[in-house]
Biopython code that builds the backbone (N, CA, C, O; Angstrom):
import numpy as np
from Bio.PDB.StructureBuilder import StructureBuilder

atoms = [
    (1, "UNK", "N", (-14.547, 16.961, -49.832)),
    (1, "UNK", "CA", (-14.225, 18.360, -49.828)),
    (1, "UNK", "C", (-14.923, 19.007, -48.535)),
    (1, "UNK", "O", (-15.990, 18.702, -48.002)),
    (2, "UNK", "N", (-13.997, 19.984, -48.202)),
    (2, "UNK", "CA", (-14.082, 20.790, -46.826)),
    (2, "UNK", "C", (-14.679, 22.012, -47.034)),
    (2, "UNK", "O", (-14.370, 22.644, -48.044)),
    (3, "UNK", "N", (-15.606, 22.524, -46.133)),
    (3, "UNK", "CA", (-16.140, 23.772, -46.210)),
    (3, "UNK", "C", (-15.151, 24.617, -45.219)),
    (3, "UNK", "O", (-14.935, 24.197, -44.083)),
    (4, "UNK", "N", (-14.549, 25.852, -45.709)),
    (4, "UNK", "CA", (-13.864, 26.731, -44.872)),
    (4, "UNK", "C", (-14.022, 28.270, -44.724)),
    (4, "UNK", "O", (-14.349, 28.763, -45.804)),
    (5, "UNK", "N", (-13.926, 28.944, -43.990)),
    (5, "UNK", "CA", (-14.375, 30.428, -44.018)),
    (5, "UNK", "C", (-12.831, 31.198, -44.047)),
    (5, "UNK", "O", (-11.981, 31.003, -43.179)),
    (6, "UNK", "N", (-12.686, 31.940, -45.006)),
    (6, "UNK", "CA", (-11.180, 32.236, -45.375)),
    (6, "UNK", "C", (-11.334, 33.538, -45.649)),
    (6, "UNK", "O", (-12.419, 34.073, -45.880)),
    (7, "UNK", "N", (-10.026, 34.203, -45.629)),
    (7, "UNK", "CA", (-10.054, 35.730, -46.350)),
    (7, "UNK", "C", (-9.943, 35.346, -47.652)),
    (7, "UNK", "O", (-9.496, 34.273, -48.058)),
    (8, "UNK", "N", (-10.542, 36.638, -48.563)),
    (8, "UNK", "CA", (-10.561, 36.266, -49.848)),
    (8, "UNK", "C", (-9.181, 36.256, -50.400)),
    (8, "UNK", "O", (-9.049, 35.685, -51.482)),
    (9, "UNK", "N", (-8.241, 36.728, -49.909)),
    (9, "UNK", "CA", (-6.760, 36.619, -50.285)),
    (9, "UNK", "C", (-6.312, 35.330, -50.318)),
    (9, "UNK", "O", (-5.344, 35.044, -51.021)),
    (10, "UNK", "N", (-6.992, 34.346, -49.524)),
    (10, "UNK", "CA", (-6.512, 33.078, -49.706)),
    (10, "UNK", "C", (-7.324, 32.019, -50.330)),
    (10, "UNK", "O", (-7.248, 30.810, -50.115)),
    (11, "UNK", "N", (-8.348, 32.831, -51.376)),
    (11, "UNK", "CA", (-8.664, 31.918, -52.557)),
    (11, "UNK", "C", (-7.815, 31.474, -53.387)),
    (11, "UNK", "O", (-6.939, 32.239, -53.791)),
    (12, "UNK", "N", (-7.874, 30.048, -53.868)),
    (12, "UNK", "CA", (-7.396, 29.122, -54.998)),
    (12, "UNK", "C", (-8.157, 28.759, -56.188)),
    (12, "UNK", "O", (-9.383, 28.699, -56.279)),
    (13, "UNK", "N", (-7.332, 28.538, -57.042)),
    (13, "UNK", "CA", (-8.230, 28.066, -58.458)),
    (13, "UNK", "C", (-8.725, 26.732, -57.893)),
    (13, "UNK", "O", (-8.037, 26.102, -57.090)),
    (14, "UNK", "N", (-9.914, 26.304, -58.312)),
    (14, "UNK", "CA", (-10.499, 25.375, -57.932)),
    (14, "UNK", "C", (-11.553, 25.358, -56.932)),
    (14, "UNK", "O", (-12.431, 24.498, -57.016)),
    (15, "UNK", "N", (-11.562, 26.265, -55.939)),
    (15, "UNK", "CA", (-12.409, 26.636, -54.634)),
    (15, "UNK", "C", (-13.890, 26.721, -55.436)),
    (15, "UNK", "O", (-14.057, 26.974, -56.629)),
    (16, "UNK", "N", (-14.855, 26.450, -54.477)),
    (16, "UNK", "CA", (-16.062, 26.635, -54.997)),
    (16, "UNK", "C", (-16.792, 27.699, -53.865)),
    (16, "UNK", "O", (-17.059, 27.307, -52.729)),
    (17, "UNK", "N", (-17.029, 28.854, -54.245)),
    (17, "UNK", "CA", (-17.423, 30.026, -53.199)),
    (17, "UNK", "C", (-19.012, 29.853, -53.384)),
    (17, "UNK", "O", (-19.740, 29.866, -54.377)),
    (18, "UNK", "N", (-19.281, 29.659, -51.775)),
    (18, "UNK", "CA", (-20.740, 29.587, -51.436)),
    (18, "UNK", "C", (-21.342, 30.663, -50.954)),
    (18, "UNK", "O", (-20.995, 31.031, -49.832)),
    (19, "UNK", "N", (-22.313, 31.376, -51.630)),
    (19, "UNK", "CA", (-22.995, 32.591, -51.302)),
    (19, "UNK", "C", (-24.384, 32.507, -51.422)),
    (19, "UNK", "O", (-24.921, 31.471, -51.816)),
    (20, "UNK", "N", (-25.123, 33.686, -51.063)),
    (20, "UNK", "CA", (-26.863, 33.475, -51.287)),
    (20, "UNK", "C", (-27.187, 33.228, -52.509)),
    (20, "UNK", "O", (-28.318, 32.775, -52.685)),
    (21, "UNK", "N", (-26.463, 33.409, -53.487)),
    (21, "UNK", "CA", (-27.273, 33.158, -54.911)),
    (21, "UNK", "C", (-26.888, 31.695, -55.323)),
    (21, "UNK", "O", (-27.463, 31.231, -56.307)),
    (22, "UNK", "N", (-26.031, 30.980, -54.705)),
    (22, "UNK", "CA", (-25.746, 29.696, -54.789)),
    (22, "UNK", "C", (-24.022, 29.492, -54.888)),
    (22, "UNK", "O", (-23.306, 30.286, -54.278)),
    (23, "UNK", "N", (-23.598, 28.713, -55.455)),
    (23, "UNK", "CA", (-22.008, 28.888, -55.468)),
    (23, "UNK", "C", (-21.274, 29.029, -56.847)),
    (23, "UNK", "O", (-21.777, 28.625, -57.896)),
    (24, "UNK", "N", (-20.218, 29.547, -56.777)),
    (24, "UNK", "CA", (-19.242, 29.672, -57.901)),
    (24, "UNK", "C", (-17.939, 29.169, -57.876)),
    (24, "UNK", "O", (-17.188, 29.520, -56.966)),
    (25, "UNK", "N", (-17.500, 28.269, -58.890)),
    (25, "UNK", "CA", (-16.351, 27.799, -59.134)),
    (25, "UNK", "C", (-15.294, 28.999, -59.738)),
    (25, "UNK", "O", (-15.380, 29.769, -60.694)),
    (26, "UNK", "N", (-14.387, 28.795, -58.827)),
    (26, "UNK", "CA", (-13.089, 29.719, -59.034)),
    (26, "UNK", "C", (-12.311, 29.327, -60.122)),
    (26, "UNK", "O", (-11.575, 28.364, -59.905)),
    (27, "UNK", "N", (-12.277, 29.887, -61.385)),
    (27, "UNK", "CA", (-11.348, 29.316, -62.420)),
    (27, "UNK", "C", (-10.332, 30.354, -62.814)),
    (27, "UNK", "O", (-9.425, 30.031, -63.581)),
    (28, "UNK", "N", (-10.428, 31.653, -62.313)),
    (28, "UNK", "CA", (-9.482, 32.782, -62.756)),
    (28, "UNK", "C", (-9.528, 33.746, -61.252)),
    (28, "UNK", "O", (-10.493, 33.893, -60.503)),
    (29, "UNK", "N", (-8.287, 34.260, -61.134)),
    (29, "UNK", "CA", (-8.138, 35.181, -60.035)),
    (29, "UNK", "C", (-7.504, 36.508, -60.483)),
    (29, "UNK", "O", (-6.333, 36.441, -60.859)),
    (30, "UNK", "N", (-7.970, 37.420, -60.492)),
    (30, "UNK", "CA", (-7.025, 38.879, -60.630)),
    (30, "UNK", "C", (-7.037, 39.804, -59.261)),
    (30, "UNK", "O", (-7.989, 40.326, -58.681)),
    (31, "UNK", "N", (-5.546, 39.811, -58.945)),
    (31, "UNK", "CA", (-5.219, 40.647, -57.820)),
    (31, "UNK", "C", (-4.365, 41.900, -58.175)),
    (31, "UNK", "O", (-3.713, 42.480, -57.308)),
    (32, "UNK", "N", (-4.389, 42.311, -59.512)),
    (32, "UNK", "CA", (-3.745, 43.293, -59.845)),
    (32, "UNK", "C", (-4.279, 44.785, -59.165)),
    (32, "UNK", "O", (-3.513, 45.690, -58.834)),
    (33, "UNK", "N", (-5.456, 44.813, -59.066)),
    (33, "UNK", "CA", (-6.020, 46.102, -58.176)),
    (33, "UNK", "C", (-6.095, 45.797, -56.723)),
    (33, "UNK", "O", (-7.151, 45.947, -56.109)),
    (34, "UNK", "N", (-5.027, 45.383, -56.167)),
    (34, "UNK", "CA", (-5.221, 45.212, -54.844)),
    (34, "UNK", "C", (-5.253, 46.751, -54.131)),
    (34, "UNK", "O", (-4.523, 47.702, -54.409)),
    (35, "UNK", "N", (-6.300, 46.689, -53.156)),
    (35, "UNK", "CA", (-6.820, 45.605, -52.380)),
    (35, "UNK", "C", (-7.972, 44.976, -52.889)),
    (35, "UNK", "O", (-8.642, 44.247, -52.158)),
    (36, "UNK", "N", (-8.317, 45.207, -54.224)),
    (36, "UNK", "CA", (-9.674, 44.516, -54.646)),
    (36, "UNK", "C", (-9.060, 43.048, -55.403)),
    (36, "UNK", "O", (-8.018, 42.913, -56.044)),
    (37, "UNK", "N", (-10.070, 42.075, -55.085)),
    (37, "UNK", "CA", (-9.931, 40.766, -55.749)),
    (37, "UNK", "C", (-11.010, 40.430, -56.625)),
    (37, "UNK", "O", (-12.144, 40.572, -56.168)),
    (38, "UNK", "N", (-10.864, 39.970, -57.914)),
    (38, "UNK", "CA", (-11.594, 39.715, -59.046)),
    (38, "UNK", "C", (-11.653, 38.156, -59.254)),
    (38, "UNK", "O", (-10.603, 37.608, -59.591)),
    (39, "UNK", "N", (-12.785, 37.392, -59.085)),
    (39, "UNK", "CA", (-12.889, 35.918, -59.573)),
    (39, "UNK", "C", (-13.641, 35.827, -60.696)),
    (39, "UNK", "O", (-14.774, 36.291, -60.826)),
    (40, "UNK", "N", (-13.021, 35.234, -61.507)),
    (40, "UNK", "CA", (-13.190, 34.873, -62.949)),
    (40, "UNK", "C", (-13.743, 36.038, -63.429)),
    (40, "UNK", "O", (-14.938, 36.141, -63.706)),
    (41, "UNK", "N", (-12.752, 37.119, -63.567)),
    (41, "UNK", "CA", (-12.717, 38.451, -64.230)),
    (41, "UNK", "C", (-13.390, 38.494, -65.534)),
    (41, "UNK", "O", (-12.946, 37.715, -66.377)),
    (42, "UNK", "N", (-14.264, 39.164, -65.832)),
    (42, "UNK", "CA", (-14.928, 39.067, -67.529)),
    (42, "UNK", "C", (-16.100, 38.367, -67.754)),
    (42, "UNK", "O", (-16.946, 38.714, -68.578)),
    (43, "UNK", "N", (-16.183, 37.255, -66.947)),
    (43, "UNK", "CA", (-17.053, 36.101, -67.093)),
    (43, "UNK", "C", (-18.592, 36.626, -66.671)),
    (43, "UNK", "O", (-18.804, 37.836, -66.593)),
    (44, "UNK", "N", (-19.470, 35.818, -66.451)),
    (44, "UNK", "CA", (-21.145, 36.132, -66.257)),
    (44, "UNK", "C", (-20.986, 36.163, -64.895)),
    (44, "UNK", "O", (-21.537, 37.065, -64.263)),
    (45, "UNK", "N", (-20.176, 35.141, -64.208)),
    (45, "UNK", "CA", (-19.866, 34.774, -62.602)),
    (45, "UNK", "C", (-19.189, 35.436, -61.953)),
    (45, "UNK", "O", (-19.014, 35.107, -60.780)),
    (46, "UNK", "N", (-18.507, 36.717, -62.527)),
    (46, "UNK", "CA", (-17.396, 37.526, -61.938)),
    (46, "UNK", "C", (-18.131, 37.838, -60.421)),
    (46, "UNK", "O", (-19.310, 38.014, -60.116)),
    (47, "UNK", "N", (-16.699, 37.817, -59.512)),
    (47, "UNK", "CA", (-17.159, 38.298, -58.174)),
    (47, "UNK", "C", (-15.985, 39.184, -57.807)),
    (47, "UNK", "O", (-14.804, 38.931, -58.043)),
    (48, "UNK", "N", (-16.530, 40.397, -57.118)),
    (48, "UNK", "CA", (-15.458, 41.330, -56.849)),
    (48, "UNK", "C", (-15.659, 41.575, -55.193)),
    (48, "UNK", "O", (-16.712, 41.772, -54.587)),
    (49, "UNK", "N", (-14.357, 41.498, -54.697)),
    (49, "UNK", "CA", (-14.348, 42.066, -53.291)),
    (49, "UNK", "C", (-13.148, 42.377, -52.619)),
    (49, "UNK", "O", (-12.200, 42.056, -53.335)),
    (50, "UNK", "N", (-12.755, 42.908, -51.454)),
    (50, "UNK", "CA", (-11.709, 43.181, -50.966)),
    (50, "UNK", "C", (-11.090, 41.857, -50.371)),
    (50, "UNK", "O", (-11.655, 40.825, -50.008)),
    (51, "UNK", "N", (-9.739, 42.209, -50.382)),
    (51, "UNK", "CA", (-8.697, 40.839, -49.919)),
    (51, "UNK", "C", (-8.935, 40.319, -48.544)),
    (51, "UNK", "O", (-8.692, 39.164, -48.194)),
    (52, "UNK", "N", (-9.473, 41.346, -47.721)),
    (52, "UNK", "CA", (-9.518, 41.065, -46.327)),
    (52, "UNK", "C", (-11.143, 40.548, -45.985)),
    (52, "UNK", "O", (-11.472, 40.037, -44.915)),
    (53, "UNK", "N", (-11.814, 40.734, -46.826)),
    (53, "UNK", "CA", (-13.225, 39.902, -46.939)),
    (53, "UNK", "C", (-13.029, 38.577, -46.709)),
    (53, "UNK", "O", (-12.101, 37.875, -47.110)),
    (54, "UNK", "N", (-14.187, 38.210, -45.875)),
    (54, "UNK", "CA", (-14.202, 36.584, -45.758)),
    (54, "UNK", "C", (-15.056, 35.837, -46.528)),
    (54, "UNK", "O", (-16.123, 36.357, -46.856)),
    (55, "UNK", "N", (-14.784, 34.655, -46.904)),
    (55, "UNK", "CA", (-15.583, 34.039, -47.875)),
    (55, "UNK", "C", (-15.935, 32.420, -47.399)),
    (55, "UNK", "O", (-15.128, 31.718, -46.790)),
    (56, "UNK", "N", (-16.968, 32.092, -47.706)),
    (56, "UNK", "CA", (-17.179, 30.787, -47.584)),
    (56, "UNK", "C", (-16.675, 29.724, -48.893)),
    (56, "UNK", "O", (-17.099, 29.903, -50.035)),
    (57, "UNK", "N", (-15.889, 28.808, -48.607)),
    (57, "UNK", "CA", (-15.507, 27.980, -49.765)),
    (57, "UNK", "C", (-15.631, 26.429, -49.770)),
    (57, "UNK", "O", (-15.451, 25.921, -48.663)),
    (58, "UNK", "N", (-15.851, 25.741, -50.596)),
    (58, "UNK", "CA", (-15.870, 24.486, -50.587)),
    (58, "UNK", "C", (-14.391, 24.033, -51.386)),
    (58, "UNK", "O", (-14.250, 24.191, -52.599)),
    (59, "UNK", "N", (-13.309, 23.439, -50.485)),
    (59, "UNK", "CA", (-12.130, 23.097, -51.135)),
    (59, "UNK", "C", (-11.792, 21.564, -50.915)),
    (59, "UNK", "O", (-12.087, 20.899, -49.922)),
    (60, "UNK", "N", (-11.125, 21.147, -52.028)),
    (60, "UNK", "CA", (-10.527, 19.957, -52.023)),
    (60, "UNK", "C", (-9.621, 19.452, -50.864)),
    (60, "UNK", "O", (-8.553, 20.061, -50.933)),
    (61, "UNK", "N", (-9.631, 18.740, -50.020)),
    (61, "UNK", "CA", (-8.972, 18.493, -49.051)),
    (61, "UNK", "C", (-7.762, 17.238, -49.443)),
    (61, "UNK", "O", (-8.126, 16.320, -50.178)),
    (62, "UNK", "N", (-6.547, 17.259, -48.996)),
    (62, "UNK", "CA", (-5.494, 16.122, -49.192)),
    (62, "UNK", "C", (-5.195, 15.539, -48.445)),
    (62, "UNK", "O", (-4.362, 14.656, -48.648)),
]
sb = StructureBuilder()
sb.init_structure("model")
sb.init_model(0)
sb.init_chain("A")
sb.init_seg("    ")
for serial, (resi, resn, name, xyz) in enumerate(atoms, 1):
    if name == "N":
        sb.init_residue(resn, " ", resi, " ")
    sb.init_atom(name, np.array(xyz, "f"), 0.0, 1.0, " ", f" {name:<3s}", serial, name[0])
structure = sb.get_structure()
């Protein structure tokens, strides 16, 4: 796996978001309220942000 710094709009299912409170696995993405993106909508680990905000993720490399 590789750590990447990407715009939130580039998030993919399976990414692991690295943040101050630890890590959050991306299981679902909701882009329907653009420019807001919601990761894991409705779950206790939901994260919301803007499409252009940058996040650090751990992603499986091929």
